[in-house]
Each structure stands twice: as C-alpha cells, then as structure tokens.
C-alpha positions in Angstrom: -11.7 30.7 22.2 -10.8 28.8 19.0 -11.2 29.7 15.4 -10.5 27.4 12.4 -9.7 29.1 9.1 -8.1 28.3 5.8 -4.9 30.0 4.6 -2.6 30.1 1.6 1.1 30.1 2.5 4.1 30.4 0.3 6.5 27.4 0.5 9.2 29.4 2.2 6.8 30.3 5.0 5.2 26.9 5.7 7.4 26.2 8.7 7.3 29.8 10.0 4.7 29.9 12.8 5.1 33.6 13.4 4.2 34.3 9.7 1.2 32.0 9.9 0.0 33.7 13.1 0.3 37.1 11.5 -1.7 36.0 8.4 -4.3 34.3 10.6 -4.7 37.3 12.8 -5.0 39.6 9.8 -7.9 37.4 8.4 -9.6 37.2 11.9 -9.1 41.0 12.3 -7.4 40.6 15.7 -4.0 41.6 17.1 -1.4 38.9 16.6 -0.5 39.1 20.3 -3.9 37.6 21.1 -3.0 34.3 19.3 -1.5 32.0 22.0 -0.9 29.0 19.7 -2.1 27.2 16.6 -2.6 23.7 15.3 -2.5 22.8 11.6 -5.3 20.4 10.8 -4.8 19.8 7.1 -2.0 20.7 4.7 -1.9 20.3 0.9 -0.1 21.7 -2.1 -1.9 23.8 -4.6 0.0 23.9 -7.9 -3.0 24.8 -10.2 -1.6 28.3 -10.8 1.4 28.3 -13.2 2.6 31.5 -11.6 2.8 30.4 -7.9 2.7 27.2 -6.0 1.3 27.5 -2.4 0.4 25.4 0.5 -3.3 25.3 1.5 -3.6 24.8 5.3 -6.5 24.6 7.7 -5.5 26.0 11.0 -7.0 26.2 14.5 -6.0 29.5 16.2 -6.2 29.7 20.0 -7.3 33.2 20.9 -6.6 34.4 24.5 -6.1 30.8 25.7 -3.3 28.3 25.6 -3.6 25.4 23.1 -4.5 22.0 24.5 -2.1 19.2 23.8 -3.2 16.3 21.6 -2.9 12.9 23.1 -2.8 9.9 20.8 -2.2 7.0 23.2 -4.8 4.2 23.0 -5.5 2.2 26.2 -5.2 -1.5 25.7 -6.3 -4.1 28.2 -4.1 -7.0 29.4 -5.7 -10.0 27.7 -3.5 -12.8 28.9 -6.6 -14.8 30.1 -8.9 -13.6 27.4 -10.8 -15.5 24.7 -8.3 -16.5 21.9 -8.6 -15.2 18.3 -6.2 -16.6 15.7 -5.1 -13.9 13.2 -3.4 -15.3 10.0 -1.0 -12.7 8.7 0.9 -9.8 10.3 0.2 -7.1 7.7 -1.7 -4.0 8.5 -5.1 -5.9 8.5 -3.7 -8.5 11.0 -1.9 -6.0 13.2 -4.8 -3.6 13.5 -7.2 -6.6 14.1 -4.9 -7.6 16.9 -4.9 -4.1 18.4 -8.7 -4.0 18.3 -8.8 -7.4 20.0 -6.8 -5.9 22.8 -9.3 -3.1 23.1 -12.1 -5.6 23.4 -10.4 -7.9 25.9 -9.8 -10.7 23.3 -6.4 -12.4 23.1 -4.9 -12.2 19.6 -2.6 -15.0 18.4 -0.9 -13.9 15.2 0.6 -16.5 13.0 2.9 -15.1 10.2 4.6 -17.2 7.6 7.5 -14.7 7.3 10.1 -13.2 9.6 10.1 -10.1 11.8 11.0 -6.8 10.3 14.7 -7.0 11.2 15.3 -10.5 9.8 13.3 -9.7 6.6 16.1 -7.3 5.6 18.5 -10.1 4.8 16.1 -11.8 2.5 15.3 -8.5 0.8 19.0 -7.9 0.3 19.4 -11.3 -1.4 16.4 -10.4 -3.6 18.0 -7.2 -4.8 21.6 -8.3 -5.1 21.3 -12.0 -6.1 17.8 -12.4 -7.5 17.0 -15.1 -5.0 13.5 -15.3 -3.6 12.6 -16.8 -0.2 8.9 -17.7 -0.7 8.1 -17.0 2.9 10.1 -13.9 3.4 10.1 -11.2 0.8 8.5 -7.8 0.0 5.0 -9.3 0.4 5.5 -11.8 3.3 6.8 -11.0 6.8 6.0 -8.7 9.7 4.2 -5.6 8.5 3.2 -7.1 5.2 3.8 -5.6 1.8 3.5 -2.0 3.0 6.4 -2.2 5.4 9.1 -2.2 2.7 6.9 -0.8 0.0 6.7 2.8 1.1 4.1 3.3 3.8 1.8 5.4 1.8 -1.3 6.2 3.9 -3.5 8.1 1.4 -6.9 6.5 1.1 -10.5 7.2 0.0 -11.8 4.6 2.5 -13.5 7.1 4.9 -16.9 5.3 4.6 -15.4 2.0 5.8 -14.2 3.2 9.2 -12.2 5.7 11.2 -9.2 6.7 9.1 -8.1 9.2 11.7 -8.0 6.5 14.4 -5.6 4.5 12.2 -3.3 7.4 11.8 -3.4 8.3 15.5 -2.5 4.7 16.4 0.5 5.0 14.1 1.5 8.3 15.7 1.2 6.7 19.1 3.7 4.0 17.9 6.2 6.5 16.6 5.0 8.0 13.3 5.4 11.7 12.9 2.3 13.9 13.5 2.6 15.1 10.0 0.6 12.1 8.8 -2.4 13.6 10.6 -2.4 16.8 8.6 -0.9 16.0 5.2 -3.3 15.5 2.3 -1.2 12.5 1.1 0.3 11.1 4.3 3.4 9.0 4.0 5.8 7.4 6.5 8.6 6.0 4.5 10.2 2.6 4.2 13.1 3.6 6.4 10.8 4.5 9.3 7.9 2.2 9.1 9.7 -0.9 10.4 10.3 0.8 13.7 6.6 1.6 14.0 5.7 -2.0 13.2 8.1 -3.2 15.8 6.5 -0.9 18.4 3.1 -2.3 17.5 4.5 -5.8 18.0 5.7 -4.8 21.5 2.2 -3.4 22.4 0.6 -6.7 21.4 3.1 -8.9 23.3 3.1 -6.6 26.4 -0.6 -6.8 26.7 -0.8 -10.6 26.6 -1.1 -11.3 22.8 1.1 -13.8 20.9 3.0 -13.5 17.6 4.5 -16.6 15.9 6.9 -15.9 13.0 8.0 -18.5 10.5 4.7 -20.1 11.0 2.9 -20.9 7.8 -0.7 -22.0 8.0 -1.4 -25.1 5.9 -4.9 -25.9 7.0 -8.0 -24.3 8.7 -9.5 -26.7 11.2 -13.3 -27.0 11.3 -16.0 -29.2 12.6 -19.6 -29.2 11.3 -19.1 -25.8 9.6 -17.5 -24.2 12.7 -13.9 -23.1 12.7 -11.8 -24.7 15.4 -8.3 -23.2 14.7 -5.4 -23.6 12.3 -2.7 -26.2 11.5 0.9 -25.0 10.9 3.5 -26.4 8.5 5.6 -27.6 11.5 2.7 -29.9 12.5 1.5 -27.8 15.4 -2.2 -26.7 15.8 -3.6 -23.6 17.5 -7.1 -23.9 18.8 -9.7 -21.0 18.6 -13.3 -20.6 17.7 -12.5 -17.4 15.7 -10.0 -17.0 12.9 -9.3 -13.7 11.0 -7.8 -14.6 7.7 -5.6 -11.5 6.8 -3.0 -13.1 4.5 -2.4 -10.4 1.9 -2.9 -10.6 -1.9 -0.2 -13.1 -2.7 -1.0 -16.1 -0.4 -1.9 -18.3 -3.3 -1.5 -21.5 -1.3 -4.4 -20.6 1.0 -6.6 -19.8 -2.0 -5.8 -23.3 -3.3 -6.6 -24.7 0.2 -10.1 -23.3 0.0 -10.6 -24.7 -3.5 -9.5 -28.2 -2.5 -11.8 -28.2 0.5 -14.8 -27.0 -1.6 -15.1 -23.7 0.3 -16.3 -20.8 -1.7 -13.8 -18.5 -3.5 -14.5 -16.3 -6.5 -12.6 -14.5 -9.2 -12.3 -10.7 -8.9 -11.3 -8.0 -11.3 -7.9 -6.4 -10.8 -5.4 -4.3 -12.7 -2.2 -5.1 -14.5 0.5 -3.2 -16.3 4.0 -1.8 -15.8 5.9 0.5 -13.5 7.0 3.7 -15.2 10.0 5.7 -13.9 11.0 9.2 -14.8 13.8 11.4 -13.5 12.2 13.2 -10.6 13.1 16.6 -12.1 10.8 16.0 -15.1 7.9 15.5 -12.8 8.9 18.5 -10.6 9.1 20.8 -13.7 5.7 19.6 -15.0 3.8 19.8 -11.7 5.4 22.9 -10.2 5.8 24.8 -13.5 9.4 25.6 -12.8 12.9 24.9 -14.0 14.2 23.9 -10.5 12.0 22.8 -7.6 11.7 25.2 -4.7 13.7 23.5 -1.8 10.7 24.1 0.5 8.5 21.9 -1.7 8.5 18.1 -1.6 9.2 16.0 -4.7 6.2 16.3 -6.9 3.4 13.7 -7.2 1.1 12.9 -10.0 -2.2 11.0 -10.6 -3.2 10.2 -14.1 -6.2 8.4 -15.6 -7.5 7.9 -19.1 -10.4 6.1 -20.6 -9.3 4.1 -23.7 -12.5 2.8 -25.2 -14.4 1.2 -22.4 -11.2 0.4 -20.4 -9.6 2.5 -17.7 -5.8 3.1 -17.6 -4.5 4.8 -14.5 -1.4 5.5 -12.4 -1.2 3.6 -9.2 1.0 3.8 -6.0 3.0 6.8 -7.2 6.4 7.1 -5.5 8.1 10.5 -5.7 11.8 10.2 -5.0 11.4 6.5 -5.1 12.8 3.1 -6.1 11.4 0.2 -8.1 11.5 -3.0 -6.0 11.3 -6.7 -6.9 8.2 -8.2 -5.4 8.1 -11.7 -6.6 7.0 -14.3 -4.0 8.4 -17.4 -5.8 11.1 -18.3 -8.3 10.2 -18.1 -12.0 8.3 -14.9 -11.8 9.0 -11.1 -12.1 6.8 -8.7 -10.2 7.6 -5.0 -9.6 6.4 -2.4 -7.1 7.7 0.9 -5.8 8.6 2.6 -2.6 10.1 5.8 -1.2 12.1 6.7 1.9 10.7 9.3 4.2 12.6 12.1 2.6 11.7 11.0 -0.9 15.2 12.0 -1.9 16.1 9.5 -4.7 16.6 11.0 -8.2 13.7 9.1 -9.7 9.9 9.1 -9.6 8.0 5.9 -10.3 4.4 4.8 -10.6 2.5 1.7 -11.4 0.6 2.4 -14.6 -2.1 -0.3 -15.1 -5.1 -1.4 -17.0 -8.4 -2.8 -15.8 -8.7 -6.6 -16.2 -12.4 -7.5 -16.1 -13.9 -10.9 -15.7 -15.0 -10.8 -19.3 -11.3 -10.6 -20.4 -10.7 -14.1 -19.1 -13.6 -16.2 -20.2 -12.7 -19.2 -18.1 -13.8 -17.3 -15.0 -17.4 -18.5 -15.6 -16.4 -22.1 -14.7 -13.1 -21.8 -12.9 -12.5 -19.4 -9.9 -8.7 -19.4 -10.4 -8.8 -18.2 -14.0 -7.9 -14.6 -13.0 -5.1 -15.8 -10.7 -3.7 -18.0 -13.5 -3.9 -15.1 -15.9 -1.9 -13.0 -13.5 0.7 -15.7 -12.9 1.2 -16.4 -16.6 2.1 -12.8 -17.3 4.6 -12.8 -14.4 6.2 -16.0 -15.7 6.5 -14.5 -19.2 8.3 -11.5 -17.7 10.8 -13.9 -16.0 11.5 -15.8 -19.2 11.9 -12.6 -21.3 14.0 -10.9 -18.6 16.3 -13.9 -18.5 15.9 -15.0 -14.9 17.2 -13.9 -11.5 14.5 -11.2 -11.3 15.9 -9.2 -14.2 12.9 -7.3 -15.6 12.0 -6.7 -19.2 12.0 -3.0 -20.0 11.5 -0.4 -22.7 11.8 3.3 -23.1 8.4 5.0 -23.2 8.4 6.4 -26.7 9.9 3.3 -28.1 7.2 1.2 -26.4 4.4 3.3 -28.1 6.2 3.2 -31.5 6.8 -0.6 -31.3 10.6 -0.1 -31.3 13.1 -2.2 -29.3 15.2 0.2 -27.2 18.8 0.2 -28.2 19.7 1.3 -24.6 17.9 1.7 -21.4 18.2 4.8 -19.1 19.8 4.5 -15.7 17.1 3.4 -13.3 16.5 2.4 -9.7 15.6 -1.3 -10.2 18.5 -3.1 -8.5 18.2 -6.7 -9.9 18.6 -5.1 -13.4 16.6 -4.5 -16.5 16.9 -6.0 -20.0 15.7 -4.3 -23.2 12.8 -6.3 -24.5 9.6 -5.7 -26.4 6.9 -5.6 -23.7 4.4 -6.6 -26.3 5.8 -10.1 -25.8 5.1 -9.9 -22.0 1.8 -8.0 -21.7 -1.5 -9.4 -23.0 -2.5 -7.6 -26.3 -5.5 -5.7 -24.7 -3.2 -4.3 -21.9 -0.4 -3.5 -24.3 -2.7 -1.7 -26.7 -4.5 0.3 -23.9 -1.1 1.5 -22.5 0.1 2.3 -26.0 -2.9 4.6 -26.5 -3.0 6.1 -23.0 0.7 7.2 -22.6 0.7 9.9 -25.3 -2.6 11.2 -23.8 -1.0 11.3 -20.4 1.7 13.4 -22.1 -0.8 15.9 -23.2 -2.1 16.3 -19.7 1.3 16.6 -18.1 4.1 18.4 -20.0 7.3 16.3 -20.3 5.7 13.0 -19.3 5.8 11.4 -22.7 9.5 11.0 -23.2 12.2 8.4 -23.9 13.9 9.4 -20.7 11.2 7.4 -19.0 11.4 3.6 -18.7 8.6 1.0 -18.5 9.5 -1.9 -16.3 7.4 -5.1 -16.4 5.3 -6.2 -14.7 3.1 -4.4 -12.1 0.7 -7.2 -11.4 -0.1 -7.4 -7.7 -2.3 -4.3 -7.6 -4.9 -6.2 -5.7 -6.0 -9.8 -5.2 -7.5 -11.5 -8.3 -9.5 -13.7 -5.8 -12.2 -12.8 -3.4 -13.0 -15.0 -0.4 -16.7 -14.2 0.2 -18.2 -13.1 3.5 -21.6 -12.1 4.9 -22.1 -8.4 4.8 -23.4 -8.2 8.3 -21.4 -10.9 10.2 -18.2 -10.6 8.0 -18.0 -14.4 8.3 -17.5 -16.8 5.4 -20.9 -18.2 4.3 -19.8 -21.8 4.9 -17.5 -21.4 8.0 -18.8 -19.9 11.2 -16.0 -18.1 13.0 -13.9 -17.5 9.9 -13.5 -13.8 9.0 -11.9 -13.2 5.5 -10.1 -9.9 5.8 -8.0 -7.2 4.1 -6.4 -7.2 0.7 -5.9 -10.9 0.3 -9.6 -11.6 0.8 -10.5 -8.8 -1.6 -11.8 -6.2 0.8 -9.1 -3.6 1.0 -6.5 -1.8 -1.1 -3.6 -0.2 0.8 -2.4 0.1 4.4 -5.2 2.2 5.8 -8.1 0.4 4.2 -6.6 -2.9 5.3 -6.1 -1.7 8.8 -9.8 -0.5 8.9 -11.0 -3.9 7.6 -8.9 -5.6 10.3 -10.6 -3.6 13.0 -14.0 -4.2 11.5 -13.4 -7.9 11.5 -12.3 -7.9 15.1 -15.4 -5.8 16.0 -17.5 -8.5 14.4 -16.3 -11.2 16.8 -18.7 -11.8 19.7 -17.3 -11.5 23.2 
C-alpha cells in the first residue's frame, strides 16, 4: 500500500529518513515500523515565515510493502540503416531531437559549428583570461550549446509544451543526480553538465547516429521548395529530406542566409539589460531572514518583477553562488551571462535584470526584419567601446547607477575579463536605462538589502532570447516555404532555456514522417 502526503521538515532534518518516516507515520496514524520505505517526489523551500524556514516535501510512503525501484533508462533503437535527419546544432534542442530520432528509428546526423565539450574549455579559458573570442567555439557555440557552461538550470514553466519529466529522466539516465526530479528549481551545475552531454553523445553514436563538430552550415540545400540537405563551410554537403534547424539564439549568419534567399524571418520581442551581482550573504539574509544562513540550506534564490509604466522589468536566470561569464560570440562586442557550479558555493549571487523590448520600440521592424537584431548588436558594440575592449565590461554600483553618479570604485566581483567604471546610461538605450533606474529601488522595497552600493551592475545582458523568429506551421512545424525544414528551439524563437528547448527538439523530431 502506498500513501502520498505533504510534510514540512526543518532544514536540519531534510536528509534524515528516520525523522521523515516518523513524521509521516504520525500524520498517517500508523506505527513507524509499518513504513518500509519512502520516495520524495517534490521538494521546495518555504521561507515565507520570518520565524522559521522549512522544506516542503511531497512523499510517497510504502506501507507494509517494499518500495519499487525507479528505472530511468530509455530504450533506443540502432538506426545505422535508418532514414537520415540532419540536425543543425548540438544544443539541448538538437541533442534531444537526436535522441527522439533514435526512439523513432530515424538516423540523426548532427552538424555543430563548435567543438566538443572537452575542447571548448580551452576557448573559454582564452575568453576569460585574454579576452579573445573564437566565433565558432565560446559560451554559446559548441557541444551542449549555451547551457553547458552557463549553469544547467532546469526550471521551466513549459509543461504545456511537452513532457518535462521525461527530459529530466533522460538527463538522470545519462548521469544527472535524481535530485533534479524532485527539486522545485532543479539545477545540474556547469561542473557536472559536460559529463552528461558527453554521455548523450555516446548514446547517439553507439546507436548509429552521427555528430560532426567544427562543421559550420553555410547553406540549406533545396529544390522546388523541398529541403535536400545542408552545405558546410569545408565544401562538403550532407543530403537529407528533413533538416531540424536548432542553432541557438546567436547564429546570426543563418538568419542572414534566410534573408538573402528570400525565406521568411520575422522580428521578435526580447529583453535587454544588465547582470546584477550581490554578495551571496546579502541575498541569504534577505530571503532566509537570518544573520547567517543555516548550513543545511542552499544559497538563496530570488525572483523579482516590477511594472514600470507599461513596461516589465524582471530578474532573469538567477545564479546563487555563481559567476558572471563573458558570452560574446564575436570580437567587438560585450555580452554577459551567469552560471553556478553544482554546489553553488561561490561568494556572489548574480541575476540578469532586464527590460522588455517591444517591436514598437524599434520602428524599423515594420519594414526590416533584422531591426531588433541590429538594435541588440548596437548595444553590445557600445558596451565593448565603453569597456575599452578585450571583453572588459562597463559597470556601475547600484545606488550610483540610480543616482546618475560615476562609481569611484567598483566592488570585487566574479567577472574574470574585468570591469571598468562607466556610466551605463551611455551603453543602454534611454528607455531601458530609465526603466531600470525606477525599478531597482522598488526591488529594494520588496527584498531587504537588495538596493545597495555593494551590488554591481555589469553590462550588457542582451542574449535573453532570440530577436528573430523563423516562422513555422503550427501543425507540421515546418517552415511555410520549405517542406522538410523544422525551425527549432531558442534560435528559431520557440523556446527559452534547456528544458523548453529539449521539448521543442523532441516535438520537431516527432513531426518528421517515417
């Protein structure tokens, strides 16, 4: 017999199975000896009470019977002789599209402009230490996509798009901890995610799929409106009647290819702002209502949103115990993002803090589909000029930013290429600067200690999502002008994060006829 109930558990008892069994038995009004095992199904932190922080857990108790083990392995067919499907991009959308192809008996052929996860590390080291960008291998391009070295956060609201739990179970089957199946905000960590991506690669290759690294697509082959494959920068071509385009949000060259060929692309709203970093202890004190965080509690998280006039300002991709990373994909631009290791044990907490950019904010969008993309790029270029080059980022203390004061000094921070004190009003468009200026003190009223000059604003956080959408039919998921082409994931404008991109990849693979 099984019973599922909800319990509140103090932080010091969250890992104490005997304590949880005792509490559960008390609620179920049975003897603890009758409980033969338990499974935690959901776990979250409740810090609403200023007196006591607790864990809320949903638990299945096995009464008078042994618990059954969970098995997360997925059966994949060997597809060596199967129908080929070209997948452009080895991010979460591309990799999960490939895994779904294996399930269907289709043979995935992934082409990725960047390097595998091991070789990417050298290019990321040069980014951080020398400010040198490899345009094909960086935080955005390479095996695993942007998420591999940008945290591995798995929280999503995309349940209506597909089976979130299946994505998490596939990750567990490839080496992720089972904690991601129960935590309210699941997270893998940049130090662990590369090994999981490598395991997924081995699954694809072992079952007859192909993966080609350092292979940049320069053309999509078509005949009479039907896709016939792709052409690579090295002159080679790969033939297939179905192509999943899962390039990520920064593959500007492929957007330009579509425009040159007269294939439909359209501008899309996105968000732009800065990355804000606090000492983690400030966030812990505010969220846990304590002077020192309980060692049984993880570094605290926050989510903030404010309406300034008709415009939304919100925190994005919050990284407790994290690091700010340089995410430029070409020289002459500064782009920042954030990540955390699995233990989230760095002394800083950072979050993108961004403002909605609507089509009406960039009037040229009515006649030019690349207007939003150009708007994004111009801000990134200004950040580079004002930062002084080599990925040094313009930055300002928070209170100084709101009061229009150049910071005399900047706090110690986690951004390795370096920061330079500069007025961010010279980097950010006026409507974004003004919205942030109004929102930050309001955030401070919601969260004690947030509005402080111990916090630093680092510019710019601009790759929140793609400013371009590649349209597709709602039923077939194919481009309206190209039969067999499936625009997919973040780069095509249909996802926002690892899990939603993975779901979209599976959905596109499901749309391919056998």
